[in-house]
DRENDO-1510 file (C-alpha; in Angstrom, 1 decimal, always signed):
<recs>
REC; n; res; u; v; w
REC; 1; MET; -4.7; -54.4; -10.7 .
REC; 2; ALA; -2.5; -55.5; -13.6 .
REC; 3; VAL; -2.7; -53.0; -16.5 .
REC; 4; ASN; -0.9; -55.4; -18.8 .
REC; 5; LYS; -3.7; -58.0; -18.5 .
REC; 6; ASP; -6.8; -57.9; -20.7 .
REC; 7; TYR; -9.5; -58.5; -18.1 .
REC; 8; TYR; -12.3; -58.3; -20.7 .
REC; 9; LYS; -10.6; -61.1; -22.7 .
REC; 10; ILE; -10.2; -63.2; -19.6 .
REC; 11; LEU; -13.9; -63.1; -18.9 .
REC; 12; GLY; -14.8; -63.3; -22.6 .
REC; 13; VAL; -16.9; -60.0; -22.7 .
REC; 14; SER; -16.6; -56.9; -24.8 .
REC; 15; LYS; -15.1; -53.7; -23.4 .
REC; 16; ASP; -18.5; -52.0; -23.3 .
REC; 17; ALA; -20.3; -55.0; -21.6 .
REC; 18; PRO; -22.8; -54.0; -19.0 .
REC; 19; ALA; -22.3; -55.2; -15.4 .
REC; 20; ALA; -25.0; -57.9; -15.7 .
REC; 21; ASP; -23.1; -59.5; -18.6 .
REC; 22; ILE; -19.8; -59.3; -16.7 .
REC; 23; LYS; -21.4; -61.0; -13.7 .
REC; 24; LYS; -23.0; -63.7; -15.8 .
REC; 25; ALA; -19.7; -64.5; -17.6 .
REC; 26; TYR; -17.8; -64.6; -14.3 .
REC; 27; ARG; -20.2; -67.0; -12.6 .
REC; 28; LYS; -20.2; -69.3; -15.6 .
REC; 29; LEU; -16.4; -69.4; -15.7 .
REC; 30; ALA; -16.1; -69.6; -11.9 .
REC; 31; ARG; -18.2; -72.7; -11.8 .
REC; 32; GLN; -16.2; -74.3; -14.6 .
REC; 33; TYR; -12.8; -73.7; -13.1 .
REC; 34; HIS; -13.6; -73.8; -9.4 .
REC; 35; PRO; -10.9; -75.8; -7.5 .
REC; 36; ASP; -13.5; -77.9; -5.8 .
REC; 37; ALA; -14.7; -79.1; -9.3 .
REC; 38; ASN; -11.2; -79.6; -10.6 .
REC; 39; LYS; -9.3; -81.2; -7.7 .
REC; 40; GLY; -5.6; -81.5; -8.4 .
REC; 41; ASP; -5.7; -79.5; -11.6 .
REC; 42; ALA; -3.2; -76.7; -11.2 .
REC; 43; ALA; -4.1; -75.1; -14.6 .
REC; 44; SER; -7.8; -74.8; -13.6 .
REC; 45; GLU; -6.8; -73.4; -10.2 .
REC; 46; GLU; -4.6; -70.7; -11.9 .
REC; 47; LYS; -7.4; -69.9; -14.3 .
REC; 48; PHE; -9.8; -69.5; -11.4 .
REC; 49; LYS; -7.5; -67.0; -9.8 .
REC; 50; GLU; -7.2; -65.1; -13.0 .
REC; 51; ILE; -11.0; -65.0; -13.5 .
REC; 52; SER; -11.5; -63.8; -9.9 .
REC; 53; GLU; -8.9; -61.1; -10.3 .
REC; 54; ALA; -10.6; -59.8; -13.5 .
REC; 55; TYR; -14.0; -59.8; -11.9 .
REC; 56; ASP; -12.8; -58.0; -8.8 .
REC; 57; VAL; -11.7; -55.1; -11.0 .
REC; 58; LEU; -14.5; -55.0; -13.6 .
REC; 59; SER; -17.3; -55.5; -11.1 .
REC; 60; ASP; -16.3; -52.3; -9.3 .
REC; 61; ASP; -17.3; -49.2; -11.3 .
REC; 62; LYS; -14.5; -47.0; -10.0 .
REC; 63; ARG; -11.7; -49.6; -10.4 .
REC; 64; ARG; -13.0; -50.5; -13.9 .
REC; 65; LYS; -12.8; -46.8; -15.0 .
REC; 66; GLU; -9.3; -46.5; -13.6 .
REC; 67; TYR; -8.3; -49.7; -15.4 .
REC; 68; ASP; -9.9; -48.6; -18.7 .
REC; 69; ASP; -8.2; -45.1; -18.5 .
REC; 70; SER; -4.8; -46.7; -17.8 .
REC; 71; ARG; -5.1; -49.1; -20.6 .
REC; 72; SER; -6.0; -46.4; -23.1 .
REC; 73; VAL; -3.1; -44.2; -22.0 .
REC; 74; PHE; -0.3; -46.6; -21.2 .
REC; 75; GLY; -1.3; -49.8; -23.1 .
REC; 76; ASN; +0.2; -53.0; -21.6 .
REC; 77; GLY; +2.3; -52.1; -18.6 .
REC; 78; GLY; +5.2; -49.7; -18.1 .
REC; 79; PHE; +6.1; -46.6; -20.2 .
REC; 80; ARG; +9.5; -45.1; -20.9 .
REC; 81; GLY; +10.8; -42.3; -23.1 .
REC; 82; PRO; +11.7; -42.9; -26.8 .
REC; 83; THR; +15.4; -43.7; -25.9 .
REC; 84; GLY; +14.6; -45.8; -22.8 .
REC; 85; GLY; +14.3; -42.8; -20.6 .
REC; 86; ALA; +12.0; -39.8; -20.1 .
REC; 87; PRO; +13.0; -36.4; -21.4 .
REC; 88; GLY; +16.0; -35.1; -19.5 .
REC; 89; GLY; +17.3; -38.6; -18.7 .
REC; 90; PHE; +14.8; -39.4; -15.9 .
REC; 91; ASN; +13.6; -43.0; -16.2 .
REC; 92; PHE; +10.2; -43.9; -14.8 .
REC; 93; ASP; +8.0; -47.0; -14.7 .
REC; 94; ILE; +4.2; -47.3; -14.7 .
REC; 95; GLY; +4.4; -49.2; -11.4 .
REC; 96; ASP; +6.3; -46.3; -9.8 .
REC; 97; LEU; +4.2; -43.6; -11.5 .
REC; 98; LEU; +0.8; -45.1; -10.5 .
REC; 99; GLY; +1.8; -47.3; -7.6 .
REC; 100; GLY; -0.4; -45.3; -5.2 .
REC; 101; LEU; -3.3; -45.6; -7.5 .
REC; 102; PHE; -3.2; -49.3; -8.2 .
REC; 103; ASN; -1.6; -50.7; -5.0 .
REC; 104; ARG; -4.9; -51.8; -3.5 .
REC; 105; GLY; -3.8; -54.0; -0.6 .
REC; 106; GLY; -0.5; -54.7; -2.3 .
REC; 107; GLY; +1.5; -54.4; +0.9 .
REC; 108; PRO; +4.8; -52.7; +1.6 .
REC; 109; THR; +7.6; -52.0; -0.9 .
REC; 110; THR; +11.2; -53.0; -0.3 .
REC; 111; THR; +14.1; -51.3; -2.1 .
REC; 112; THR; +17.0; -53.1; -3.8 .
REC; 113; GLY; +19.6; -50.6; -5.2 .
REC; 114; THR; +17.6; -48.2; -7.4 .
REC; 115; ARG; +14.9; -50.7; -8.1 .
REC; 116; SER; +11.9; -51.7; -5.9 .
REC; 117; THR; +10.2; -55.0; -5.2 .
REC; 118; GLN; +6.6; -55.0; -4.0 .
REC; 119; ALA; +5.0; -57.5; -1.7 .
REC; 120; ARG; +2.3; -59.6; -3.4 .
REC; 121; ARG; -1.3; -59.5; -2.2 .
REC; 122; GLY; -2.9; -62.9; -1.9 .
REC; 123; ALA; -5.4; -64.2; -4.4 .
REC; 124; ASP; -9.1; -63.7; -3.9 .
REC; 125; VAL; -11.1; -66.9; -3.2 .
REC; 126; GLU; -14.7; -67.6; -4.0 .
REC; 127; SER; -17.0; -70.1; -2.4 .
REC; 128; GLU; -20.7; -70.8; -2.5 .
REC; 129; VAL; -23.3; -71.6; +0.2 .
REC; 130; THR; -26.9; -72.5; +0.2 .
REC; 131; LEU; -29.1; -71.2; +3.0 .
REC; 132; LYS; -32.6; -72.0; +4.1 .
REC; 133; PHE; -35.1; -69.2; +3.4 .
REC; 134; SER; -35.5; -68.4; +7.1 .
REC; 135; ASP; -31.7; -68.1; +7.6 .
REC; 136; SER; -31.4; -65.7; +4.6 .
REC; 137; ILE; -33.9; -63.5; +6.4 .
REC; 138; ASP; -32.5; -63.7; +9.9 .
REC; 139; GLY; -28.8; -64.2; +9.1 .
REC; 140; ALA; -26.7; -67.2; +9.9 .
REC; 141; THR; -23.2; -68.3; +10.7 .
REC; 142; VAL; -22.0; -71.0; +8.3 .
REC; 143; SER; -18.9; -73.2; +7.9 .
REC; 144; LEU; -17.0; -72.9; +4.6 .
REC; 145; ARG; -14.3; -75.3; +3.4 .
REC; 146; LEU; -11.9; -73.4; +1.2 .
REC; 147; THR; -9.1; -74.4; -1.0 .
REC; 148; SER; -6.5; -71.8; -1.8 .
REC; 149; ASP; -2.7; -71.1; -2.1 .
REC; 150; THR; -0.7; -70.7; +1.1 .
REC; 151; PRO; +3.1; -70.5; +1.7 .
REC; 152; CYS; +4.6; -74.0; +1.4 .
REC; 153; SER; +5.1; -75.3; +4.9 .
REC; 154; ALA; +8.2; -77.3; +3.9 .
REC; 155; CYS; +10.2; -74.3; +2.6 .
REC; 156; SER; +8.3; -71.5; +4.4 .
REC; 157; GLY; +7.4; -70.0; +1.1 .
REC; 158; THR; +10.9; -69.5; -0.3 .
REC; 159; GLY; +10.6; -72.3; -2.9 .
REC; 160; ALA; +14.1; -73.5; -2.0 .
REC; 161; LYS; +15.0; -76.9; -0.5 .
REC; 162; ALA; +15.6; -76.9; +3.2 .
REC; 163; GLY; +19.2; -75.6; +4.0 .
REC; 164; THR; +19.4; -73.5; +0.8 .
REC; 165; THR; +18.2; -70.1; -0.1 .
REC; 166; PRO; +16.9; -68.6; -3.4 .
REC; 167; ARG; +19.1; -66.0; -5.2 .
REC; 168; VAL; +18.1; -62.7; -6.8 .
REC; 169; CYS; +17.2; -63.0; -10.4 .
REC; 170; PRO; +20.1; -61.4; -12.4 .
REC; 171; THR; +17.8; -60.7; -15.4 .
REC; 172; CYS; +15.4; -58.4; -13.6 .
REC; 173; SER; +17.6; -57.5; -10.5 .
REC; 174; GLY; +15.0; -58.9; -8.2 .
REC; 175; THR; +12.1; -56.7; -9.4 .
REC; 176; GLY; +10.2; -59.5; -11.2 .
REC; 177; GLN; +9.7; -57.1; -14.2 .
REC; 178; VAL; +11.7; -56.5; -17.4 .
REC; 179; SER; +11.3; -53.9; -20.1 .
REC; 180; ARG; +10.5; -54.7; -23.7 .
REC; 181; ASN; +11.1; -52.1; -26.4 .
REC; 182; GLN; +8.3; -51.7; -28.9 .
REC; 183; GLY; +8.7; -48.8; -31.4 .
REC; 184; GLY; +9.6; -45.7; -29.4 .
REC; 185; PHE; +8.3; -47.1; -26.1 .
REC; 186; ALA; +9.4; -49.6; -23.5 .
REC; 187; PHE; +6.8; -51.7; -21.8 .
REC; 188; SER; +7.2; -53.6; -18.5 .
REC; 189; GLU; +6.3; -57.3; -18.4 .
REC; 190; PRO; +6.9; -60.2; -15.9 .
REC; 191; CYS; +10.4; -61.5; -16.1 .
REC; 192; ARG; +10.4; -64.9; -17.9 .
REC; 193; ASP; +13.4; -66.3; -16.0 .
REC; 194; CYS; +11.9; -65.9; -12.6 .
REC; 195; LYS; +8.2; -65.8; -13.7 .
REC; 196; GLY; +7.7; -62.4; -11.9 .
REC; 197; ARG; +9.0; -63.6; -8.5 .
REC; 198; GLY; +12.3; -61.7; -8.6 .
REC; 199; LEU; +14.1; -64.8; -7.2 .
REC; 200; LEU; +15.6; -67.9; -8.7 .
REC; 201; VAL; +15.7; -71.3; -7.0 .
REC; 202; ASP; +18.7; -73.5; -7.9 .
REC; 203; ASP; +17.7; -76.4; -5.6 .
REC; 204; PRO; +13.9; -76.4; -5.5 .
REC; 205; CYS; +11.8; -77.6; -2.6 .
REC; 206; PRO; +10.6; -81.2; -3.3 .
REC; 207; VAL; +7.1; -80.4; -2.0 .
REC; 208; CYS; +6.2; -77.2; -4.0 .
REC; 209; HIS; +8.7; -77.8; -6.8 .
REC; 210; GLY; +10.1; -74.3; -6.3 .
REC; 211; SER; +6.9; -72.3; -6.5 .
REC; 212; GLY; +6.9; -71.5; -2.8 .
REC; 213; ARG; +3.1; -72.0; -2.7 .
REC; 214; ALA; +1.0; -75.1; -2.0 .
REC; 215; ALA; -2.7; -75.8; -2.1 .
REC; 216; SER; -4.3; -75.9; +1.3 .
REC; 217; SER; -7.7; -76.7; +2.6 .
REC; 218; ARG; -9.2; -75.0; +5.6 .
REC; 219; THR; -12.5; -74.5; +7.3 .
REC; 220; ILE; -13.7; -71.1; +8.4 .
REC; 221; SER; -16.8; -69.7; +10.0 .
REC; 222; ALA; -18.5; -66.9; +8.1 .
REC; 223; ARG; -21.4; -64.7; +9.2 .
REC; 224; ILE; -24.0; -64.2; +6.5 .
REC; 225; PRO; -25.9; -61.0; +7.3 .
REC; 226; ALA; -29.7; -60.8; +7.7 .
REC; 227; GLY; -31.7; -60.0; +4.6 .
REC; 228; VAL; -29.2; -61.5; +2.1 .
REC; 229; ARG; -30.7; -62.2; -1.4 .
REC; 230; ASP; -30.5; -65.2; -3.6 .
REC; 231; GLY; -27.4; -64.8; -5.9 .
REC; 232; GLN; -25.9; -62.1; -3.7 .
REC; 233; ARG; -22.1; -62.0; -3.6 .
REC; 234; ILE; -20.7; -61.1; -0.2 .
REC; 235; ARG; -17.1; -59.9; +0.3 .
REC; 236; LEU; -15.2; -61.0; +3.5 .
REC; 237; LYS; -12.0; -58.9; +3.5 .
REC; 238; GLY; -8.8; -60.6; +4.3 .
REC; 239; LYS; -10.3; -64.1; +4.3 .
REC; 240; GLY; -8.8; -65.2; +0.9 .
REC; 241; ALA; -5.4; -66.7; +0.1 .
REC; 242; SER; -2.4; -65.4; +2.1 .
REC; 243; GLY; +0.0; -63.0; +0.5 .
REC; 244; GLU; +3.7; -63.3; -0.5 .
REC; 245; ARG; +6.7; -61.4; +0.9 .
REC; 246; GLY; +4.6; -59.8; +3.6 .
REC; 247; GLY; +1.7; -58.9; +1.4 .
REC; 248; PRO; -1.8; -59.0; +2.8 .
REC; 249; ALA; -4.3; -61.8; +2.3 .
REC; 250; GLY; -6.8; -61.6; -0.5 .
REC; 251; ASP; -10.5; -61.5; +0.0 .
REC; 252; LEU; -13.2; -64.2; +0.2 .
REC; 253; TYR; -16.3; -63.8; -1.9 .
REC; 254; VAL; -19.3; -65.9; -0.9 .
REC; 255; VAL; -22.1; -66.4; -3.5 .
REC; 256; VAL; -25.3; -67.1; -1.6 .
REC; 257; HIS; -28.1; -69.4; -2.9 .
REC; 258; VAL; -31.4; -69.3; -1.0 .
REC; 259; SER; -33.7; -72.4; -1.0 .
REC; 260; PRO; -37.4; -71.6; -1.6 .
REC; 261; HIS; -39.9; -71.7; +1.2 .
REC; 262; PRO; -43.1; -73.7; +1.0 .
REC; 263; VAL; -45.2; -70.8; +2.3 .
REC; 264; PHE; -43.4; -67.5; +2.1 .
REC; 265; GLY; -41.9; -65.6; -0.8 .
REC; 266; ARG; -40.0; -62.3; -1.1 .
REC; 267; GLU; -40.4; -59.1; -3.1 .
REC; 268; ASP; -37.5; -56.6; -2.4 .
REC; 269; ASP; -37.6; -56.0; +1.4 .
REC; 270; ASN; -41.1; -57.5; +1.8 .
REC; 271; LEU; -42.2; -61.0; +2.5 .
REC; 272; THR; -45.2; -62.4; +0.7 .
REC; 273; VAL; -47.8; -65.1; +1.6 .
REC; 274; THR; -50.9; -66.3; -0.1 .
REC; 275; VAL; -53.9; -67.1; +2.2 .
REC; 276; PRO; -57.0; -69.0; +1.0 .
REC; 277; VAL; -60.4; -67.7; +2.1 .
REC; 278; THR; -64.0; -68.9; +1.5 .
REC; 279; PHE; -66.5; -67.2; -0.7 .
REC; 280; PRO; -68.6; -66.1; +2.2 .
REC; 281; GLU; -65.5; -64.7; +4.0 .
REC; 282; ALA; -64.6; -62.6; +0.9 .
REC; 283; VAL; -68.2; -61.3; +0.5 .
REC; 284; LEU; -69.2; -60.8; +4.2 .
REC; 285; GLY; -65.7; -59.9; +5.5 .
REC; 286; ALA; -63.9; -61.8; +8.2 .
REC; 287; GLU; -61.0; -61.9; +10.6 .
REC; 288; ILE; -58.3; -64.2; +9.1 .
REC; 289; GLN; -55.4; -65.8; +10.9 .
REC; 290; VAL; -52.2; -65.2; +8.8 .
REC; 291; PRO; -48.9; -67.0; +9.5 .
REC; 292; THR; -45.7; -65.0; +10.0 .
REC; 293; LEU; -42.1; -66.2; +9.4 .
REC; 294; GLY; -40.6; -67.4; +12.7 .
REC; 295; GLY; -43.4; -65.9; +14.8 .
REC; 296; MET; -47.0; -66.3; +16.0 .
REC; 297; PRO; -49.9; -65.9; +13.5 .
REC; 298; VAL; -51.4; -62.4; +13.3 .
REC; 299; THR; -55.1; -61.6; +12.7 .
REC; 300; VAL; -55.9; -59.6; +9.6 .
REC; 301; LYS; -59.3; -58.1; +9.0 .
REC; 302; LEU; -60.6; -58.9; +5.5 .
REC; 303; PRO; -63.1; -56.2; +4.4 .
REC; 304; GLN; -66.4; -57.0; +2.9 .
REC; 305; ASN; -66.7; -57.6; -0.8 .
REC; 306; SER; -63.0; -58.3; -1.2 .
REC; 307; GLN; -62.1; -59.4; -4.7 .
REC; 308; ASN; -60.0; -62.5; -5.4 .
REC; 309; GLY; -56.3; -61.6; -5.2 .
REC; 310; ARG; -56.7; -58.7; -2.9 .
REC; 311; VAL; -53.4; -57.8; -1.1 .
REC; 312; LEU; -53.3; -56.4; +2.5 .
REC; 313; ARG; -50.1; -55.2; +4.2 .
REC; 314; VAL; -48.9; -56.2; +7.7 .
REC; 315; ARG; -46.4; -53.6; +8.8 .
REC; 316; GLY; -42.9; -54.5; +10.1 .
REC; 317; ARG; -43.1; -58.3; +9.4 .
REC; 318; GLY; -40.8; -58.3; +6.5 .
REC; 319; VAL; -37.0; -58.3; +5.8 .
REC; 320; LEU; -34.5; -56.4; +8.0 .
REC; 321; ARG; -33.0; -53.4; +6.2 .
REC; 322; LYS; -29.6; -51.9; +6.6 .
REC; 323; ASP; -31.0; -49.0; +8.5 .
REC; 324; GLY; -32.5; -51.3; +11.1 .
REC; 325; THR; -36.1; -51.0; +9.9 .
REC; 326; LYS; -38.1; -53.9; +8.5 .
REC; 327; GLY; -40.2; -54.4; +5.4 .
REC; 328; ASP; -43.8; -55.6; +5.5 .
REC; 329; LEU; -45.6; -58.8; +5.0 .
REC; 330; LEU; -47.8; -58.7; +1.9 .
REC; 331; VAL; -50.9; -61.0; +2.3 .
REC; 332; ARG; -52.7; -62.0; -0.9 .
REC; 333; PHE; -56.1; -63.5; -0.4 .
REC; 334; GLU; -57.4; -66.1; -2.9 .
REC; 335; ILE; -60.9; -67.5; -2.9 .
REC; 336; ALA; -60.7; -71.2; -2.5 .
REC; 337; VAL; -63.3; -73.2; -4.5 .
REC; 338; PRO; -64.2; -76.5; -2.7 .
REC; 339; ALA; -63.6; -79.7; -4.8 .
REC; 340; GLU; -66.9; -81.1; -3.6 .
REC; 341; ILE; -70.0; -79.7; -1.9 .
REC; 342; GLY; -73.0; -81.3; -0.2 .
REC; 343; GLU; -76.6; -81.0; -1.2 .
REC; 344; ASP; -77.4; -78.3; +1.3 .
REC; 345; ALA; -74.6; -76.2; +0.1 .
REC; 346; ARG; -75.6; -76.8; -3.6 .
REC; 347; THR; -79.2; -75.8; -2.8 .
REC; 348; ALA; -78.0; -72.6; -1.0 .
REC; 349; LEU; -75.8; -71.7; -4.0 .
REC; 350; LYS; -78.7; -72.1; -6.4 .
REC; 351; LYS; -80.8; -69.8; -4.3 .
REC; 352; TYR; -77.9; -67.3; -4.3 .
REC; 353; GLN; -77.7; -67.6; -8.1 .
REC; 354; GLU; -81.4; -66.8; -8.4 .
REC; 355; ALA; -81.1; -63.9; -6.0 .
REC; 356; THR; -78.2; -62.3; -8.0 .
REC; 357; GLY; -79.5; -63.1; -11.4 .
REC; 358; ASN; -79.4; -59.5; -12.5 .
REC; 359; HIS; -75.6; -59.4; -12.0 .
REC; 360; HIS; -73.6; -60.0; -15.2 .
REC; 361; PRO; -69.9; -59.9; -14.4 .
REC; 362; ARG; -68.8; -60.4; -18.0 .
REC; 363; ALA; -71.1; -57.8; -19.6 .
REC; 364; GLU; -68.6; -55.0; -19.6 .
REC; 365; LEU; -65.9; -57.3; -21.0 .
REC; 366; LEU; -68.0; -58.5; -23.9 .
REC; 367; GLU; -69.1; -54.9; -24.7 .
REC; 368; ALA; -65.6; -53.7; -24.7 .
REC; 369; ALA; -64.5; -56.5; -27.1 .
REC; 370; LYS; -67.2; -55.4; -29.6 .
REC; 371; GLY; -65.9; -51.9; -29.6 .
REC; 372; GLU; -62.5; -53.1; -30.9 .
</recs>
């Protein structure tokens, strides 16, 4: 979490934006700047990382509160006393003061003199996958092709040409941070000379041009759990870009899209299906064969005088829940009107009409309309 970054501005939302607006803004920007849609565009790739970092904080209620509280107290970055030191001559930096609070997966810290340099956690990576409806219910293992930063293989991540080594940045003494005085306070910000790395490269690697990082494509297998919903964002810890200076890898976020099924639908943890029945079946009652997802049909008893749209429940034929139980299958019965009927059927219907002539289904409707 970088306190000196305005995550709300990065996502283009207000500071009091609800979670739904933050998610909507993130998904729009992620599609725009995704590396797969901007191949070879380093600026878009960097923007995508920045967007993912911002969403990773603001989408988590606890981390968002910590971020907001820190921004309101400390502003952009580190804090020092009015003369460059705290009262009594003790200097302190926001990174040291709150290191335990914001070092989420940041890795170990190495000390140089009286200053410290922290390993960098790898960037989070996002991918998308489209599942068949049945796979979203049962779960599936999918192959994902990812593009992310990895240590440059030519220089082993140092950024220096083979046979040379980088040197410690004299401006920041290898910390990657410098202090900027503003009024009575001093704020920490990334060192401009080394761009926050803490190291300078005099003879850069010809492959990565001194960055120490290179874009790499890889294919991984990811397990999508049973019961995943359309639009759900799944976190796979440690499957993102690799870290720097011994830092841990970032996380992989997979946005799942579910293709519609021609027969079944979904409502929360229940599956839905619409089954046509004849008029005699609805009036007289019948035993109806109902399809199930991935299994044999079940027989459902339709009671007499069932109205059009009646819903019956088949227990345990729905979506697998986290507690191991299953939702239900909701069966909606709709009376099917034939496109054509024969003379015998027409004659029988006329007799039925005559026999039920005293029944006026719209009488109450018309009477109620008059009252208004």
